[in-house]
Every structure is written in structure tokens, then in C-alpha cells.
C-alpha positions in Angstrom: -10.2 8.8 -19.4 -7.3 11.0 -20.3 -3.8 9.2 -18.9 -1.0 11.9 -17.7 2.5 11.1 -16.7 4.1 12.7 -13.6 7.6 12.7 -12.9 7.9 12.3 -8.9 11.5 12.7 -8.7 11.4 16.2 -8.2 8.8 16.3 -5.6 11.0 14.6 -3.3 9.0 11.1 -2.9 11.3 8.6 -1.4 10.0 5.4 0.2 11.5 5.3 3.7 11.3 2.1 6.0 9.2 2.9 9.1 9.9 1.4 12.2 7.2 -0.5 14.6 6.4 1.6 17.9 6.6 -1.6 19.9 8.4 -4.6 19.4 5.2 -6.8 19.2 4.0 -5.2 16.3 6.6 -6.8 13.8 5.4 -10.3 13.0 7.2 -12.6 10.4 8.6 -11.3 7.4 7.6 -8.0 7.8 5.4 -5.1 9.4 1.6 -5.3 9.4 -0.2 -3.5 6.4 -2.4 -0.7 7.1 -5.0 -1.8 4.8 -5.3 -5.3 3.5 -6.3 -5.9 -0.2 -8.6 -9.2 -1.0 -10.3 -10.8 -3.7 -13.7 -12.6 -3.3 -14.1 -15.8 -4.5 -16.9 -18.6 -4.2 -16.6 -22.3 -2.5 -18.5 -25.1 -3.7 -21.0 -24.5 -1.7 -21.6 -20.9 -3.1 -20.4 -19.1 0.2 -18.3 -16.0 -0.2 -14.5 -16.5 0.3 -12.1 -13.9 0.9 -8.3 -14.4 -0.5 -5.7 -12.3 0.9 -3.5 -10.7 -2.4 -1.6 -7.8 -0.7 -1.6 -4.9 1.4 -1.1 -1.0 1.8 1.1 0.8 4.0 1.2 4.3 5.1 4.6 6.4 4.1 5.8 10.1 5.0 7.9 11.3 2.2 11.2 13.6 2.8 9.4 17.2 2.6 6.2 15.2 4.7 3.9 14.5 2.1 1.5 11.5 2.8 1.3 8.4 0.3 0.7 4.7 0.3 2.7 1.9 -1.2 0.7 -1.1 -2.4 1.8 -4.3 -2.9 -0.1 -7.1 -4.7 2.0 -10.3 -5.1 5.1 -9.0 -7.1 3.3 -5.5 -8.3 4.6 -2.5 -6.2 2.5 0.7 -6.6 2.6 4.1 -5.1 -0.8 5.6 -4.2 -1.1 9.4 -3.7 -4.4 11.6 -2.4 -6.2 13.1 -5.5 -5.5 16.9 -4.4 -6.0 19.6 -6.7 -3.5 22.8 -6.6 
């Protein structure tokens, strides 16, 4: 797989804080993720157990492009759609 490096500063991508539509949406320390990231494991009886390890939030850049912010523990990644130009 070919690895490429892209400079995102020139594209106008900047994370902005999204505000919840209603006051009831926000709970605890932050807003609820659009997607949950889980890890599968097995308990002592062999049943599947899902552990919550992170989430993904939808963001919109200054110039209107959509991207996601993914958090897994302390790791924070930006996720972009694979669109060919």
C-alpha cells in the first residue's frame, strides 16, 4: 500500500465545536458521538462482550467540507471521505 502525506492546513480544515440542538442532548463530560467504537472480547462463559473504546463525531470545515473526528483513548484522528478529484 502506498503511503502519501497530505498537508491539510491549506485546505481550510479546522475543527470547530458543535453545539447540541437541544439542552437534553449533552450529558456528562461531552456531546454524544455519532458513531461508537467498540472492541469485541469474550467472557469466561465464551459469550461475546463489547467494550466501548471510543467514538466518532461529525464536523464541518470552514469551507463546508465534512469530516469526522475519531477518538480512541488519548488518540485523536481526523477521518476524511475518500473522494477522487
